[in-house]
VOGU-3710 file (C-alpha; in Angstrom, 3 decimals, decimal comma):
1> xxxxxxxxxx> -43,118/-15,057/-6,965  -41,126/-11,761/-7,956  -41,590/-9,444/-5,056  -40,362/-6,425/-6,832  -41,990/-7,194/-10,299  -45,243/-7,537/-8,613  -44,812/-4,086/-6,816  -44,788/-4,958/-3,150  -43,523/-2,546/-0,761  -44,353/1,292/-2,157
11> xxxxxxxxxx> -43,825/2,864/-5,471  -44,525/5,956/-6,967  -47,030/5,698/-9,873  -45,501/7,424/-12,867  -41,966/9,036/-13,373  -42,651/12,914/-12,654  -39,682/14,315/-10,807  -41,827/16,639/-8,996  -45,177/14,717/-7,845  -46,992/11,612/-8,285
21> xxxxxxxxxx> -49,056/9,046/-6,502  -47,856/6,043/-4,474  -49,041/2,451/-4,413  -48,735/0,341/-1,339  -48,567/-3,584/-1,664  -48,345/-6,264/0,600  -47,681/-10,267/-0,057  -48,617/-13,148/1,623  -47,958/-16,292/0,304  -50,481/-19,066/0,120
31> xxxxxxxxxx> -50,203/-21,598/2,977  -50,379/-20,336/6,521  -53,160/-18,114/7,278  -52,490/-14,855/8,665  -55,969/-14,261/10,045  -55,894/-10,525/8,661  -59,082/-8,897/8,616  -57,833/-5,226/7,367  -54,850/-3,242/6,961  -54,459/0,520/6,853
41> xxxxxxxxxx> -51,546/2,526/5,980  -50,555/5,703/7,894  -47,598/8,303/7,815  -45,788/11,049/7,244  -47,695/11,779/3,338  -51,085/12,041/5,026  -51,105/15,611/5,600  -50,385/16,067/1,787  -54,071/14,642/1,603  -55,896/16,390/4,147
51> xxxxxxxxxx> -55,290/14,500/7,121  -53,055/14,239/9,926  -49,653/12,364/9,651  -49,503/9,223/11,488  -53,094/9,031/12,043  -53,717/5,500/11,696  -57,434/5,356/12,411  -57,730/7,694/9,643  -54,993/5,725/7,288  -55,740/4,658/3,559
61> xxxxxxxxxx> -57,177/1,402/3,616  -55,703/-1,452/1,592  -58,033/-3,758/-0,347  -57,618/-7,628/-0,411  -56,799/-8,857/-3,803  -57,251/-12,833/-4,606  -56,727/-14,583/-7,472  -52,971/-15,212/-7,859  -51,988/-18,768/-7,051  -48,821/-17,848/-5,320
71> xxxxxxxxxx> -50,621/-15,773/-2,378  -52,997/-12,995/-1,528  -52,157/-9,210/-2,146  -53,515/-6,077/-0,123  -53,036/-2,847/-1,843  -54,081/0,829/-2,107  -53,044/3,992/-3,999  -52,851/7,452/-2,564  -53,657/10,581/-4,309  -50,927/12,988/-5,879
81> xxxxxxxxxx> -48,133/13,794/-3,170  -45,392/16,336/-3,861  -41,884/15,445/-3,744  -39,970/14,222/-1,211  -39,371/11,292/1,314  -41,990/9,772/3,164  -41,880/7,446/5,830  -45,130/4,987/6,773  -46,361/1,726/8,691  -49,416/-0,370/8,450
91> xxxxxxxxxx> -52,109/-0,810/10,860  -52,824/-4,601/10,757  -56,071/-5,861/12,336  -56,572/-9,611/12,994  -59,766/-11,573/13,358  -59,082/-11,723/17,030  -59,758/-8,306/17,369  -55,796/-7,778/18,059  -54,146/-4,718/16,027  -50,707/-4,332/15,467
101> xxxxxxxxxx> -48,498/-1,285/13,713  -46,404/-3,070/11,379  -43,522/-1,869/9,091  -43,375/-3,257/5,223  -41,350/-6,193/4,989  -40,490/-5,265/1,270  -40,085/-1,611/1,640  -37,300/-0,211/-1,091  -36,161/2,561/1,445  -35,381/2,212/5,175
111> xxxxxxxxxx> -36,962/4,793/7,601  -35,139/7,244/9,495  -36,365/6,355/12,684  -38,640/4,051/14,521  -38,470/0,905/12,287  -40,251/2,781/9,612  -40,454/2,088/5,927  -39,891/4,588/3,342  -41,013/5,738/-0,266  -39,659/8,612/-2,470
121> xxxxxxxxxx> -42,038/10,614/-4,677  -40,097/12,505/-7,455  -36,167/13,357/-7,672  -33,553/11,927/-10,257  -34,995/9,033/-12,448  -33,925/5,712/-12,847  -32,840/6,736/-16,168  -30,486/9,671/-14,511  -28,815/7,101/-12,479  -28,034/4,238/-14,660
131> xxxxxxxxxx> -25,047/1,786/-13,093  -22,770/1,433/-16,070  -21,208/-1,868/-16,783  -17,558/-2,912/-16,219  -15,565/-1,116/-19,304  -13,755/-4,652/-20,143  -16,609/-6,750/-18,339  -16,522/-8,686/-15,394  -13,381/-10,746/-14,558  -13,297/-14,203/-12,800
141> xxxxxxxxxx> -12,783/-13,623/-8,884  -8,969/-15,504/-8,783  -8,294/-12,490/-11,217  -8,768/-9,870/-8,412  -7,765/-8,664/-4,912  -10,614/-7,791/-2,949  -11,193/-5,122/-0,674  -13,557/-5,307/2,185  -15,241/-2,114/3,106  -17,451/-1,033/6,006
151> xxxxxxxxxx> -19,156/1,835/4,812  -19,820/4,052/7,989  -16,194/3,335/9,195  -14,472/3,889/5,820  -16,135/7,463/5,346  -16,731/8,686/9,125  -13,353/10,480/9,076  -14,091/12,630/6,419  -17,870/12,625/4,985  -19,092/15,452/6,880
161> xxxxxxxxxx> -22,806/15,835/6,316  -23,092/14,131/3,154  -24,564/10,267/2,784  -21,933/7,971/3,612  -22,828/6,275/0,407  -22,050/9,483/-1,556  -19,073/10,026/0,124  -17,321/6,474/-0,439  -16,569/7,686/-4,139  -14,204/10,107/-2,754
171> xxxxxxxxxx> -11,588/7,262/-2,204  -12,239/4,898/-4,865  -9,000/6,431/-6,505  -7,164/5,149/-3,575  -8,320/1,777/-4,009  -7,300/1,769/-7,826  -4,080/2,879/-7,033  -3,704/0,328/-4,284  -4,474/-2,528/-6,797  -7,616/-3,256/-5,869
181> xxxxxxxxxx> -10,042/-5,129/-8,487  -13,048/-6,069/-6,423  -14,909/-3,860/-3,319  -16,713/-6,121/-1,210  -19,284/-3,920/0,757  -20,208/-5,165/4,170  -24,197/-5,273/4,084  -25,773/-1,899/2,989  -29,644/-3,527/3,230  -31,781/-1,826/6,212
191> xxxxxxxxxx> -31,588/-2,793/9,864  -34,145/-2,033/12,653  -32,165/0,972/13,732  -30,451/3,742/12,359  -27,663/3,453/14,774  -24,473/2,440/13,892  -24,376/-1,693/13,029  -22,123/-4,088/10,982  -25,397/-4,731/9,195  -25,678/-8,838/10,271
201> xxxxxxxxxx> -29,377/-8,203/11,562  -31,284/-7,566/8,455  -34,970/-5,931/8,717  -35,765/-5,053/5,191  -33,961/-6,857/2,445  -35,128/-4,699/-0,418  -33,951/-1,414/1,215  -30,878/0,297/1,826  -30,239/1,493/5,319  -31,336/5,030/5,708
211> xxxxxxxxxx> -28,275/5,705/7,596  -25,958/5,108/4,512  -28,635/7,245/2,068  -29,592/10,264/4,143  -28,175/13,469/2,720  -29,479/16,403/4,442  -31,572/18,873/1,593  -31,969/16,017/-0,569  -34,752/14,029/0,829  -35,707/12,487/-2,647
221> xxxxxxxxxx> -32,194/11,156/-3,083  -31,799/7,567/-1,444  -31,300/4,717/-3,836  -29,688/7,092/-6,226  -26,525/7,049/-4,049  -25,941/3,666/-4,371  -26,210/3,478/-8,018  -23,851/6,243/-8,567  -21,502/4,674/-6,146  -21,626/1,094/-7,996
231> xxxxxxxxxx> -21,350/3,300/-11,321  -18,266/5,051/-10,342  -16,920/1,433/-9,093  -17,423/0,329/-12,602  -16,281/3,244/-14,225  -12,838/2,641/-12,381  -12,761/-1,028/-13,182  -14,071/-2,107/-9,751  -16,188/-5,097/-9,387  -19,042/-4,478/-6,752
241> xxxxxxxxxx> -19,651/-7,779/-4,137  -22,665/-7,350/-2,206  -22,257/-9,277/1,521  -25,725/-11,216/1,846  -26,983/-12,048/5,059  -29,651/-14,856/4,335  -29,675/-17,360/7,140  -31,072/-15,170/9,843  -32,768/-11,911/10,446  -33,715/-9,379/13,137
251> xxxxxxxxxx> -36,133/-10,976/15,854  -38,423/-7,929/14,349  -38,322/-9,122/11,201  -41,887/-7,395/9,932  -43,497/-10,287/8,012  -43,766/-12,333/11,380  -45,723/-9,077/12,472  -48,395/-9,573/9,329  -49,284/-13,130/10,859  -51,756/-13,280/14,034
261> xxxxxxxxxx> -49,414/-16,243/15,256  -46,186/-15,027/14,810  -44,729/-18,581/14,515  -47,026/-19,316/11,737  -45,246/-16,943/9,875  -43,602/-19,504/7,129  -40,629/-17,250/6,398  -39,810/-18,233/9,801  -41,946/-20,626/11,011  -38,634/-23,327/12,424
271> xxxxxxxxxx> -35,067/-23,499/12,558  -33,477/-24,318/9,123  -30,229/-26,051/9,367  -28,915/-23,993/12,603  -29,748/-20,934/14,307  -27,471/-17,926/15,499  -28,030/-16,857/19,184  -30,174/-13,779/19,456  -31,386/-13,748/15,847  -34,572/-15,047/14,205
281> xxxxxxxxxx> -33,634/-18,100/11,877  -35,369/-18,308/8,400  -36,980/-21,590/7,450  -35,919/-22,509/3,829  -37,711/-25,756/4,618  -40,721/-23,400/3,057  -40,447/-22,743/-0,496  -41,482/-19,073/-0,278  -38,526/-18,468/1,582  -36,235/-19,633/-0,943
291> xxxxxxxxxx> -38,310/-17,675/-3,530  -37,851/-14,259/-1,349  -34,354/-14,635/-0,821  -33,831/-15,534/-4,358  -35,857/-12,385/-5,356  -34,313/-10,424/-3,085  -30,663/-11,558/-4,860  -31,894/-10,643/-8,196  -33,016/-7,559/-7,302  -29,609/-5,902/-6,084
301> xxxxxxxxxx> -28,048/-7,941/-9,404  -30,852/-6,509/-11,953  -31,507/-3,140/-10,477  -28,165/-2,349/-9,242  -25,729/-4,274/-11,481  -23,523/-5,802/-8,428  -21,040/-8,345/-9,553  -20,760/-10,966/-6,829  -22,308/-11,895/-3,577  -20,675/-13,138/-0,149
311> xxxxxxxxxx> -23,009/-15,432/1,547  -22,588/-14,837/5,454  -22,663/-17,669/7,602  -23,762/-20,431/5,355  -23,148/-23,271/8,139  -26,656/-22,326/9,071  -28,616/-22,699/5,964  -26,775/-25,594/4,327  -28,460/-29,091/5,622  -26,292/-32,152/3,568
321> xxxxxxxxxx> -28,439/-33,897/1,135  -31,067/-31,224/1,056  -31,322/-29,030/-2,112  -33,279/-26,432/-0,453  -31,615/-23,383/1,101  -28,224/-22,405/-0,186  -27,821/-25,205/-2,828  -30,863/-23,916/-4,653  -30,116/-20,453/-4,168  -26,703/-20,829/-5,758
331> xxxxxxxxxx> -27,871/-22,538/-8,495  -30,368/-20,215/-9,162  -27,905/-17,275/-9,446  -25,223/-19,411/-11,193  -27,228/-18,224/-14,377  -25,507/-15,003/-14,149  -22,351/-16,694/-15,377  -19,241/-18,017/-14,297  -17,429/-14,776/-13,835  -20,251/-13,412/-11,303
341> xxxxxxxxxx> -18,794/-14,424/-7,845  -20,434/-16,453/-5,255  -18,556/-16,823/-2,327  -19,319/-18,519/0,893  -18,542/-17,806/4,397  -18,770/-21,487/5,549  -16,216/-21,336/8,319  -16,338/-25,071/8,696  -13,855/-28,240/7,482  -16,483/-28,999/4,933
351> xxxxxxxxxx> -16,132/-25,645/3,180  -14,057/-27,102/0,245  -16,569/-29,737/-0,232  -19,252/-27,707/-0,323  -17,916/-25,288/-3,017  -17,072/-28,061/-5,297  -20,741/-29,527/-4,600  -22,466/-26,365/-5,443  -22,361/-23,478/-7,760  -20,504/-21,338/-5,432
361> xxxxxxxxxx> -17,039/-19,862/-6,885  -15,263/-19,262/-3,530  -14,937/-19,937/0,234  -13,692/-17,576/3,147  -10,746/-19,494/4,429  -9,630/-18,895/8,285  -6,477/-20,693/7,873  -3,884/-17,985/7,156  -5,730/-15,622/9,584  -4,960/-18,233/12,538
371> xxxxxxxxxx> -1,663/-19,171/11,287  -1,065/-15,097/11,596  -2,479/-13,967/14,798  -1,464/-17,325/16,388  2,543/-16,689/15,272  2,424/-12,971/15,813  1,316/-13,314/19,473  3,961/-16,383/20,096  6,748/-14,810/18,236  7,493/-17,772/15,852
381> xxxxxxxxxx> 5,930/-19,123/12,972  4,453/-22,124/13,519  3,588/-25,753/11,575  1,177/-25,167/8,623  1,844/-22,111/6,338  2,144/-24,027/2,929  -1,449/-25,620/3,966  -2,809/-22,032/4,668  -1,447/-20,877/1,460  -2,795/-23,635/-1,016
391> xxxxxxxxxx> -5,934/-24,984/0,226  -6,852/-24,233/-3,475  -5,635/-27,745/-4,025  -9,182/-29,039/-2,750  -11,070/-27,274/-5,429  -12,002/-27,898/-8,636  -11,047/-25,752/-11,643  -12,141/-22,506/-12,069  -13,267/-22,384/-7,862  -10,505/-20,543/-5,609
401> xxxxxxxxxx> -10,563/-19,641/-1,596  -10,714/-16,127/-0,273  -7,806/-15,909/1,896  -7,020/-12,678/4,303  -4,486/-11,832/7,350  -7,796/-10,503/9,034  -11,236/-9,509/8,473  -14,211/-7,385/10,071  -14,819/-10,074/12,365  -11,412/-10,066/14,000
411> xxxxxxxxxx> -8,931/-7,281/15,100  -6,646/-5,608/12,899  -3,077/-7,563/11,915  -1,059/-4,575/12,835  -2,700/-4,514/16,178  -2,207/-8,077/16,670  1,771/-7,569/15,554  2,213/-5,528/18,675  -0,132/-6,795/21,210  2,223/-9,408/22,828
421> xxxxxxxxxx> 4,359/-6,587/23,564  1,819/-4,218/24,588  3,066/-1,867/21,763  0,800/-1,544/18,930  1,314/-1,329/15,635  4,117/1,308/16,312  6,181/-1,242/17,910  5,578/-4,008/15,970  4,027/-3,652/12,486  6,997/-4,864/10,647
431> xxxxxxxxxx> 6,179/-8,593/11,508  3,259/-8,469/9,412  5,343/-7,792/6,307  6,315/-11,628/5,520  2,604/-12,820/6,100  1,278/-10,034/3,866  3,910/-11,305/1,258  2,664/-14,794/1,761  -1,053/-13,707/1,283  -0,259/-11,822/-2,352
441> xxxxxxxxxx> 1,739/-14,830/-3,371  -0,705/-17,619/-2,402  -3,102/-19,713/-4,544  -6,050/-17,769/-3,145  -7,791/-14,580/-3,698  -6,455/-12,092/-1,398  -8,949/-9,894/0,773  -7,741/-6,711/2,445  -9,889/-5,318/5,034  -10,493/-1,601/4,921
451> xxxxxxxxxx> -7,696/0,091/6,608  -5,410/-2,806/6,714  -3,273/-1,226/4,023  -2,238/1,809/5,871  -1,767/-0,227/9,343  -4,889/0,590/11,272  -4,834/-1,218/14,118  -8,240/-1,160/16,139  -9,255/-4,108/18,627  -12,249/-6,296/17,992
461> xxxxxxxxxx> -12,924/-8,599/20,787  -14,040/-11,848/19,838  -16,308/-12,292/22,602  -18,076/-9,127/24,300  -20,199/-11,004/26,539  -23,413/-9,149/25,331  -21,839/-5,910/26,548  -22,225/-4,363/22,853  -18,385/-3,850/22,770  -17,864/-5,904/19,556
471> xxxxxxxxxx> -19,983/-4,277/17,228  -19,278/-0,464/17,598  -17,769/2,246/15,021  -13,990/2,420/14,658  -13,610/5,125/12,155  -10,533/4,832/9,677  -8,325/7,309/10,724  -7,104/8,232/7,237  -4,187/10,361/8,538  -2,517/7,233/9,613
481> xxxxxxxxxx> -1,877/6,338/5,715  0,340/9,680/5,657  2,709/8,426/8,483  5,821/6,643/7,771  4,305/3,070/8,860  0,994/3,981/6,500  3,433/5,188/3,732  5,445/2,018/3,925  2,676/-0,597/4,161  0,385/1,431/1,573
491> xxxxxxxxxx> 3,245/0,909/-0,844  3,911/-2,720/-0,194  0,281/-3,487/-0,652  0,448/-1,843/-4,106  3,647/-3,524/-4,983  2,137/-6,799/-4,062  -1,365/-6,254/-5,627  0,401/-4,886/-8,581  2,572/-8,066/-8,945  -0,593/-10,390/-8,705
501> xxxxxxxxxx> -2,415/-8,576/-11,181  0,558/-8,667/-13,843  2,131/-11,839/-13,111  -0,043/-14,879/-14,148  1,791/-17,556/-12,028  0,882/-15,609/-8,863  -2,680/-16,097/-10,039  -2,260/-19,708/-10,713  -3,019/-23,033/-8,762  0,180/-24,266/-9,258
511> xxxxxxxxxx> 2,621/-24,162/-6,260  5,596/-26,457/-4,743  5,952/-27,466/-2,301  2,224/-27,986/-2,462  1,541/-28,330/1,338  3,325/-28,872/4,417  5,951/-31,583/4,670  4,946/-34,554/6,521  8,162/-33,971/8,763  7,065/-30,363/9,931
521> xxxxxxxxxx> 9,672/-27,722/10,535  12,431/-28,851/7,972  12,915/-27,789/4,281  12,559/-30,876/1,686  15,941/-32,510/0,614  16,285/-29,648/-2,111  15,687/-26,907/0,298  12,126/-25,700/0,188  9,357/-25,974/2,312  9,512/-24,276/5,618
531> xxxxxxxxxx> 12,393/-24,426/8,460  10,809/-23,470/11,683  14,148/-23,675/13,512  15,431/-20,661/10,922  11,812/-19,124/10,485  12,101/-19,434/6,972  9,816/-20,570/4,099  10,456/-21,303/0,468  7,895/-22,018/-2,503  7,539/-22,159/-6,343
541> xxxxxxxxxx> 4,635/-20,523/-8,270  4,032/-20,934/-12,019  2,207/-20,542/-14,729  1,998/-21,734/-18,371  1,520/-18,551/-20,890  -0,369/-18,224/-24,090  2,410/-18,228/-25,770  3,827/-21,433/-24,632  6,414/-19,837/-22,216  6,372/-20,793/-18,598
551> xxxxxxxxxx> 6,729/-17,962/-16,005  8,241/-19,093/-12,613  8,111/-17,274/-9,346  10,076/-18,012/-6,354  9,119/-16,789/-3,258  11,567/-16,850/0,000  10,169/-15,634/3,454  11,825/-14,669/6,432  10,112/-14,572/9,869  13,011/-14,259/12,155
561> xxxxxxxxxx> 14,492/-11,241/13,863  17,600/-10,948/11,768  18,943/-10,962/8,239  19,310/-14,903/6,741  21,114/-16,081/4,069  20,236/-19,309/2,723  20,663/-21,574/-0,425  17,513/-21,287/-2,414  16,421/-24,340/-5,093  15,525/-22,776/-8,812
571> xxxxxxxxxx> 14,004/-24,337/-11,586  16,116/-22,617/-14,167  19,643/-21,036/-14,559  19,546/-17,421/-15,426  19,091/-13,955/-13,762  16,409/-13,932/-11,018  15,048/-10,349/-10,046  13,428/-9,425/-6,877  10,320/-7,577/-7,720  10,159/-6,020/-4,169
581> xxxxxxxxxx> 13,069/-4,466/-4,258  12,538/-0,472/-4,283  8,807/-1,054/-3,676  8,682/1,892/-1,351  10,213/4,295/-4,352  13,802/3,924/-3,180  14,828/2,714/-6,470  17,114/-0,188/-5,003  17,454/-3,142/-7,126  18,390/-6,604/-6,383
591> xxxxxxxxxx> 18,902/-9,825/-8,472  20,792/-13,212/-8,309  22,501/-14,976/-11,202  21,958/-18,585/-10,954  24,207/-21,246/-12,650  23,381/-24,241/-10,974  20,433/-25,813/-9,181  20,397/-23,266/-6,519  21,772/-20,146/-4,982  22,414/-18,315/-1,982
601> xxxxxxxxxx> 19,603/-15,680/-1,164  19,929/-13,198/1,302  16,851/-11,960/3,082  15,936/-9,140/5,731  14,208/-9,801/9,073  10,351/-10,024/9,002  10,639/-9,677/5,202  10,513/-11,580/2,008  11,696/-11,814/-1,694  9,688/-12,388/-4,898
611> xxxxxxx> 11,982/-13,614/-7,102  10,847/-13,245/-10,842  12,613/-15,242/-13,825  14,410/-12,844/-16,573  14,230/-14,781/-19,961  17,445/-13,450/-21,548  16,594/-15,421/-24,944
//
């Protein structure tokens, strides 16, 4: 069943930009009896028809339509309405006389208050808001640097009275300059409230949050802002990845209220896999739930042209050996092609196995985040760095981990760098530099949470003990990008992203040593690996190029408080140039000429060298 193709929700009839009738349509799948005897729709459109707005007793009655084996429809069509944005709800009466006011589970527009649904009449047409494709087509995820963007926080500092979706466009060139290849938008789907939220309590899956799409004086423009944003991303060759939350919904998920016995709602009848405290689990044991979520994904893929989906909290809707839930969704979406990215937030030891066994292309890997935060707190590099940088060794060809120093769930890494000394980013930001170099020279896809590039240093409590202090607004302070810290870190992110983009060796799965040594804390016999006593790391990256040559890169990292010189093993004699030298515009170059199996290399404190071989022949 295709919910959108069947016109579920509310849609304008025709495409007149100035006026039109609206059809309302509600679907209830075959199976559990909802015991509905009547549905009436009321809202802010009724005064247009000679009645009183929000008069449910005088609302427009929906007619029951049977005959489709998939289920039952209830539908009604208004007379002509003027251009505008209208909010609505349903009065649902059951066979025991109980009546409830229910919002629309398939609305395409989130209302602006009271958990309402919305519909637009007139305004710009779909033809005026076509999502232009990526100029060169989609690239594999492994070739991209991903930027995690929270729409509200990203724009709060500068958007003024504009719709946040429209304001994001202002800073897309910043992302291009940074070397970003994909933008992962935290959930834009509607929640139950218009208050600030991260978006992980979905309420209406086919809706854009009214908070993100509302612009004063332009009530008929809503979805157009998102289409224009995606088109603007594509014009800049930026892939768009949507954050999809499909394990759980808000406890106010409207479909439950359409059933006299809420517990009989097939979409939420029982827990499937696992539950998230305080939220309503979706039940993938019922086929209608999988159909619903697959249709949600296809709606955003087909109508808005997204280039990938990040699946939130997959641990709780995957049951080993059961194809329902996550595996079926991934198999269905794999039809979009191998360059449509399917990334799992599967924070579990089984993540690599699950990625290999399904159509997923990536998984979120917490290992470098954990290593970085532990080390910055303790003030010393700990064991396991190489393992964190090369979890790709567990994946089959074409699949790759997504690695990060932090993400929206955690404090900013610049905050952690100065947390132990209680000095914040200004007193310790440089300590994050070797970890940042490690991130971009790993075998994984680097993810950068918004603001990390200029040293934003918000603290996020891992557990707020139900105080509400975890999910609050933390606007990016864009002026930080222009201070000495911000300029330096932005330049370093830019150089590292550019190196990864331009050098296949830094995107390949090839790394040596490919894991931490059995004898922890010491270089291997030839001088590569990790030396915990000296707080140093050395590893090689390489790739076979199309012309048959091999591109070689040697990475040297110093996590200590002082400059150090060490004997570094090289794979070839000749000149090796440090690609990080002069990253800040200083123009200072550095290279080393190798005449044997190794050569001395000096590295400043909390810094690194990315040494590229120059083929002089």
